[in-house]
N, C-alpha and C positions, 0 to 999 in steps of 0.2 A: 837846642839852645835859641831863645828869644833875642832878637835885636830890636831896640826901640830907637825911634828918632824923636828930637824935641820938638818936632812940629806935629807929631801924630797924635798928642793927647794920651790916651789910655790904650791905643791901638799897639799890637806887637806883631812883628813880621818875623817869620820862620823861613829859614833857608830851605824851602822846598815849592813844588809846583803849586800845590793848592792854596797855601798863604799868598803867593804871587798872583793866583787868578782871582781870589777874593778882594786882593789890593785893587788891582785892574779893574775888575767890576765895579767896585765902589767908585774909583776915579773917573771911569767912563759915565756912569750914571750921573754922578755929580757935575761933569763938564756938559753933558747932553742936556742937563735941566737948565742950564743957564741960557736964557733968551737971546741974549747979545751976541752969541760967538758966530763968528762969520767963516769959520772952518768948514769947507764942504768935503774935502777928499776924507776918506775913510784912512789912508795912508797917513796924511797929516795929523788926524786926531790921534792915531796910535803913537805917533812921535811925541805929541805933546803930553799924552797920558804916561808915556814910559818916562818923559823927563821930569814929570811930577811924581813919580815913585822911584826916582834914580838911587835912592838911599837902599831900595829892597836889596836884602842880600842874595836872593836867587836871581834877580835881574844882574846884579854886579858880577856874580860868579858863571852864569849860564845866560849871557844875552842874546844868543841866537834863539835858543830853546824859548827864553821868555817871549820873544817876538811871535814866535809860532805858536805860544799858548795864547798870546794876545788875540792873534788872527782867529785861531780856533774857537775861543770863546765868542767872539763876534758871529761867526758862522752859526754856532751852536745855539745861540741865544737870539739870533737874527737881529742883532744890533747894528744899525747903519747910522 
């Protein structure tokens, strides 16, 4: 089952880890590409990104797992 949000355009969110990882990666890259962001700690950035995708069904149902996946993605892709 797909979930859509009115602020997503044509993007679809699915209640699974893969969909969450893709949404997190997209938001992380978008956030990181903004030149005037003064956030320096990785933990603070994670909190901001998670708040931006707060409507994601996987994040809502499995918040601890979602945070672990976010941290894993950052280590895996060497994103800081």
